[in-house]
N, C-alpha and C positions, 0 to 999 in steps of 0.2 A: 710414543708410550703415554698412556693415560695415568695420571697421578692425582690422588686426592691428598692435598697437603694442608695441614693446619698452619704451616708457615712457609713462605716462599723465600728461598735464599737470595734471589735477585734483589730483594728489597734491602738486604744487609742492614736491617734494623732490629737490634736485639730486643727492643721493648715491644715489638709488634706482637699482639696476642694472637692466639690461634683462631682459625676460621670457625672453630667450635666455641670460642669464647671461654676456653679453660686453660689453666696452666699445666705443668707437667704432672701435678698430683691429681688431676681430674677435678680440681676445685675451681669454681669461677673466681676470677680475679677480684671482683667486688666482695665476694665472700671471704677472700684471703686477706682482706684489709688493705686494698689499694687506696691511695690518697684521694679523698673525695674532690680535692681541688683539681685533679686531672680528669675527672669524669666529664663526659659530653652529654648534653641534653638529649633525652629520648624523643623530643619533639623536633620535627624537621619542617622548617618554613611554615607555610600555612596548612600543612597536612596534619599537624598535631603529632601525637604519639603514633609512630609507624609500627614499631615492634613492641611485643609485650608477652607477658606470661599467659599460660593456658594449661588445659589438661587434656590434650588430644589422646585418643585411644585407638584410632584406626590406621592401618597401613593400606590406604585407599588406592594407591597407584604405584607403578614402578618408580623407585627412587624415593618413596615416601614411607616412613615408619611412624610409630607413635612418638618417636623422640627426635627424628631428623628428617631433613629434606635435602637430597643430593642434586646439585645444580651444576651444569656444565658451563665452562667459560672458554670460548675460542680465542686463540691468540696465534700470531706468527712469531712469537718470541725467539724460537730457535733459529729463525732467519734474520729477523730485524733487530734483535737484541733490545727491543722496546717492550718494557714490562708494564706499560700503563694500564692495560685491562686487567692484568693479574693484580697489580697494586690496588686498583679501585675495588676489585672483588674482595681482597683481603681487608681493606679499610672498612668497606660497607658491612660485610658479614661479621667482622669483629664487633663493630658498633651495635649491629642489630642483635647479635647473640648475647652481648652484655646486657641488653635490655629485654631479654626473654625470647628472642627469636620470633618465628611466625606463630603467634598464638601458642607459644610453648614448644614449638619444634625448632631445634637448632638448624642453621643452614650449614651444610658441608659443601665445599666447592671442589669441583673436578676440573683441573686445568687440562685443556685440550690443545696442545702445541702442534700446529700443523707443519711447522718449519717451512711455511709457504705452500708447499706442494702436496702435503699429506692430508688433504682436507677430507677425502672420502674415508680414509682409515680412522681418523679421529671421529667423524660423524657416525660411523658404524659402532664405535665404542660408546658414544653418547647414546645411540639408539638402544644399546644393550643395558646401560646402567642408570642413566640420568632421568630425572623427572622433566625438566625443561632446560633450555639454554638461556643464559642471561648475561648481559653486559660485556659481550665480547665482539670480535670481528676478525676477519681474515681477508687478505687481498683477493684470493681466488675462491670467494665464498660460493659462487654458483656451482662449483664442483660437488658440493655436499647437499644441495637442495633436494635432489631426487631421493637420496637415501633418507633425508630428514622427513620428507613428506610420506615416504613409504612406511616409516615407522611411527608416523603421526606424532612427531616431536615438536611442540611449540617452541618458538624462539623470540626472545626479547633482546635483540642485538643493540650494542652501542653504535654500530655503524654497519652499513651494507655497501657493497662495492659494485658488483657486476649485474648486468641484465640477467634475468632469470632468478636472481636472489632478491632484488629490490621489490618489496611489496609482494613477495611470494606468499602463498597461503600458509596459514598458521604462524605468520611472522608479524609481530607488532613492534614498530619503531616508536619509542616514547618520544623521541625528538628527531624526526626524519632528516637525514643528511642528503637524501636524494629521493626523487619520485619516479614512478615507472614511466609515465607518459607526459609529465609536465616539468617545466624548468623550475627547480627550487630557487634559482637565483634571478628570476624575472624582475622583481622589484629593484634589486641591487643594480642590475644592468640598465634598467630604465633610468635610474637615478644617475648612474655614471655618464651616459651619453646624452641625456636630455636635460638634466638639472645641475648635477655637480660639475661636469666638464663638457658642456654642449659642443665646444669647438673640436672635440675629439671624435665626433660621430662619423666623420668621413674618413678617418684614418686609424682604424683599429687593427691590431696585430695579435696573433695567437701562436704560442710555442707549446708543443706537446712532446712528452717523452714517447719514444717509439715502442709502445706496448699496446696490446688490445684494449686495455682499460682506459688509458689516457687518450688514445686515438679516438675512441668512441666519445669520450668526454669532450674532446676538442671539436669533433663534428657537431655535437649537440650545442656547444658554446657558440660556434659560428652560426648555426641555424637560429638560435635564440637572439643573438645580436642583430642579425639581418632583419629579423621580425620586428625589432625595436627601431629599425630605420638606419642602423649603422652600416658602414661600408668596411668590409674586411679586406685590407690591402696587403696583408702578409699573414701566411699560415704555414708554419714550418715544423719539422720534427727534429729531435736531437736523440742520440743514442741514450738509452735509459741509464747506463752506467756513467754518463757524463762525457765530456769532451776534453781534449788536451788544452784547447784554447777556445774561449767564448768570443774572441775578437771578431771573427767573421760574422757571427750572428749579430753582434752589436752593430757592426758596420752596415749590414743589410737593413736593420731596423732604422738606423739613421738615414740611409739613402732613401728608404720608402717613406720617411717622415711620419713614422708610426707615433700617434699621440695618445693611444691607450693600448696597453699590452696585458694580455691574459697569459699566465704561465701555469700549465698543467704538468706537474712532474715532481721529482724528488725535492723536498724542501731544501736540501743541502746544495742544490745546483743553482737556485735562483740568486743567491748573493754573489755567485761567481759571474753570472750574466750581468748583474747590476754593476759589479766592479768594472767589467769590460765597457759598459755604457758610460760609466762615470769617467773612465780613463780617456774616452774620446770626447767628453764634454757634452753628452747627449742625455736629455732627460725627458721622457714622455710625460704627458699631463698626469697620467695615473698608471700604476701597475697593479693588477689584481693578483696579489700573492696567494690567494685562496686561504681558507682558514687552517690549512695544514701548517701554515707558518705563523699562526697566532700564538707565538711563544716569545719569552725573553731572549732565548737563544738565537732566534732569527734576527732580532734587533742587534745583538752583539756581533753576529756574523756579517751584517751589512757593512760594518766599519764606517768609512767616510761616506758611503752611499746612503746612509741613513738620513743625512741632511740634504743630499743632492737629489735623491729619487723620492717619488711620492707613492708609497705602498699603502694599499687599502685592502681590507678583507670584509667579506659578508659573514656574520656569525649566524645567519638564518634564524634569528629570533631567540638565541641563547644569551643569557645575561653575561656581560663582559666582566672579567675579574676586576677591572678598574672601579666597578660599582659595589665591591664587597662590603664597604662600610654602610651602604644603604639597602642592601638586599639580604634579608635574613637567611635565605637558603644558601647563599654563597658563604656567609659567615659560618654556617653550620658545617659546610664542606671543609672549610679552612680549619675549624675546630676538630673535625674528625681526623683529618690528616695530621694535625699537630699531636693528637693523642695516639693514634695507631701507626703512623708512619712519619715520625718527626724529621727524618732526613729527606723526605720527598715533598715536592710541591705539586698541587693538583694541576692538571692540564685540561685543555679544552675538550679533547675526546673523553676525558674522564667525567666531565660534567654530564655528557650524554650517557655514559655508562651508569653513573649514579641515578640518573632519571629512570633508566631501565630497571635498575634494581628496586627502586622505590615503587615503580609500577607493578612489578612482579609481586612484591611483598603486600602491597595494598590489595591486589586482586586475590592473592592466596589467602590473606586474612579474612576476606569476605566469604571464602568457602568454608571456613571453620573446620570441623573434624573431617568432613567429606572433601578432602583435598585431592581433586582429580585434575587431569589435563583439561578436560572439557570445561570444568567449572572455572579454572583460572583463566583460560583463554576467553571465555564468554564474559567474565567479569572485567577483564582488561579492555576488551574491544568494545565495551558498552560505554566507556568514558568519553564524554563529548568536549571536555575542556581540561585536558591534562596539562599541568604546568611543572610537574616534578617538584611540587612544593614551592614554586616560584623561581626555579632555575631557568625557565624559558617561557616564551609566549605560549598561549593556549594552543593545544593540539587536539583536533577532533578525531579521536581514534575510531569513530564509527565510519569515517570517510576514507576509503582506500585510495581515492584518486588525488585529492588535494586536502590533506589533513591540516596544513598550516599555511597561513597567509601573511605572515609577518617577516620582517627582516630588520637588521641593524648593522651599521657599518663602523668599523674601527680603522684608525689611521696610525701608521708608524711614525713616531717622532723621537728626537733625542731624549725627551723626557719620559718615553715609554709609549705604550699604546693608549690612544685617546679616542673617544667617540667622534666621528666625523659629523659634519652638519648635514644630516640626511632627512631632517624635518620629521622627527618621531611624532606620532599622533596617538600613541597608546602607551604611555609611560616610557620605557626604554626602547620601544619598538615603533616601527611604522607598519601599519596593518591594512593599508588600502590597496593591496596587491591582488590583481587577477592574474593567476599563473598562466604563462604561455604553454599551450599544448603542442608538443612536437608533431610535425607531419612526417618526418623521416622514420624509417623502420630501424630502431635500435635494439630490438628484442624486447619481449614482454616477460612478466613474472611467471614462474612455474606454478601450476595449480595442482590441487589434489586429483582433479580429473586426469591430469597427465600421467599419474601413476596408478590410475584405476581405483582411486579412493574418493570419499566425500565426507562432509562434515558428520554425517550419520555414523561414520566409523570411529569418530573421536570419542573416547570415553574418559 
């Protein structure tokens, strides 16, 4: 069921203002006498003022009136119980609307809860009602691409998951988490086996959850590692729901003398495997926990393994929370959450979501009163050095193949996540990466031509 909500109950934050930036009387909170000390700057990082007042007059497209813009947000909340994309949408739109919206148009959000499997149903609802999609994601996103392209609906996702969806037409990832034909983790993997832990290059292992998504990810991981000169001595699957005991997996890893381990699966499962490894006194040189585990909760879940095992993650050019004091864009996100969701803390996926929201608003503002899908898509896809106001390394949105060339590595320690010694050469990042192009056939992005459309049809 599709719901346009000014407030999301899952936040359980009484002070969260509506997505329309108004209280129950219809009066803006700043007009109702809110405490100026709690206000958040209208400027975001190096973007300056993103949202602002205006006097729009046209209803130029579906989901657009002279007063509002209706935007869809995909989520798997009904399945995962993870509200982070909903929360990010509420925080961002509340902040933006409090500062005038998109040149005077308030943003109204439409929550599209797929419950994991109802992707096509929600996409058809979005096709019927929404202007664009922004700041969301769903695990089975490829199921909705055909419908999205058929109705010419642009998407600015926080993350994409499946072949067919990654870099599909009319999709712009402000901070790409994957690429269609190139390995987004090339630099990280080169650093792991050639610089950081060169002794591990002949003894790499991979464990994947037994699902189509993670199995494909595991195959791509193995191809990429072999291309860097690594020898993969162990590649196994585990049931996606987990196992009764991780001891057999740990014992096999020890027997094969795996010195570098990549784990592709549910974040909650990795600490259990590491506990089994710690129990038998075995510690690989490194464990790639993937950035799904870049959270304080993961550090807590590791328990005694936090000191015994060496967990590293690649943030793919996104600024780490540990640098909040020196990165204005991160401080702004922190202030926005403190103002609009004081009981929540921003997460790594939410940084990608915020960048997507910023990109959409920047592009939409450039369109002025003639706010159409074609205008907003063209404006966004023309940006050659998008950083989300400083949230991440530059992304060339005109390049569909390799839009980002930077990486940065974090390491888990008892003191928290800290930057690893990966030799950054561009501020927080290392940007000397030539991405590896896959030779295997892992599926390609869906195009407008696949549904009998072209860019000439986009209005």
